[in-house]
N, C-alpha and C positions, 0 to 999 in steps of 0.2 A: 896231941900237943907236940909242936915241932920246935926245936931249939934253933935260935938264930946265932950264927957264928960270924963275928966281925961285922963288916959292912956289906957283905954280899946279900943279894936279894934272893938267893936260893936257900930254902930251908933245908936243914939237915936232920934226918931221922936217925937218932942214935938209940942204943939199947934202953936207956932210961926212959926216953919219951915213948918208945915202942911198947914197953911193958905197961904203960898207962892206957894204951889203946884197947878198947873193948870191942869184941867181935860177937855178932849174933849168928848162930848156926842153926839151920832148920833141924827139926827132930829127925831121927834116923828113918822113921816111917815116911816123912815128907821127902827126904833125900832119895829114898828108894822109888817113890812115885815119880820124882823128877827124872831119875835115871831111866825109868821104864819109858817115860814119854820121849826122852832123847834117843833111846835105843830104837823105839818104833819109828821115829823120824828118820834115823840113819838107815833103817831097813827100807823105808819107803823111798828115800833118795836113791839108794842103790838100785831098787827096782825101776825107778823112773830113768835112771842113767842107762840101764840095760835096755829099756824100751827105746830110748833115744838112739842108742847104738844100733839096735835092730832096724829101726826105721831109716836110719842113714844108710845102712847096708842095702835095704830094700830099694831106696831111692837110687843108689848107684846102679843096682842091677836093672831097674826099670829104665834109667837113662841110657844105659848101654844097649838095651833092647831097642829103644827108640833111635839111637844114633846109628845102629847097624841096619836099620830099615826093616827089621824082622816084625815090627809092630807099627801100625799107622794110627795116628790120632784121629778120632771121629768127632767132628763138631757139627751139630745140627744136621746129622745124617750124611754129611759129606766128609770124605777122607781128606785130611789136610797133609 
């Protein structure tokens, strides 16, 4: 429940109206399960970010080898 002050169209949330608001909170067991899922997701994201960094480094190294001519690309049995 929000209180209207004057003629403004912006509702104001004051202490009295805030005290009337009811919140539902998941049980502690459910909160722990949610936290575990989020922690696992964070770990997987970190792993994927590391793999991306590694692949980007590998790409740079391979491009450098190609650009210096140390390695030639073979397409259909012909060196390009």
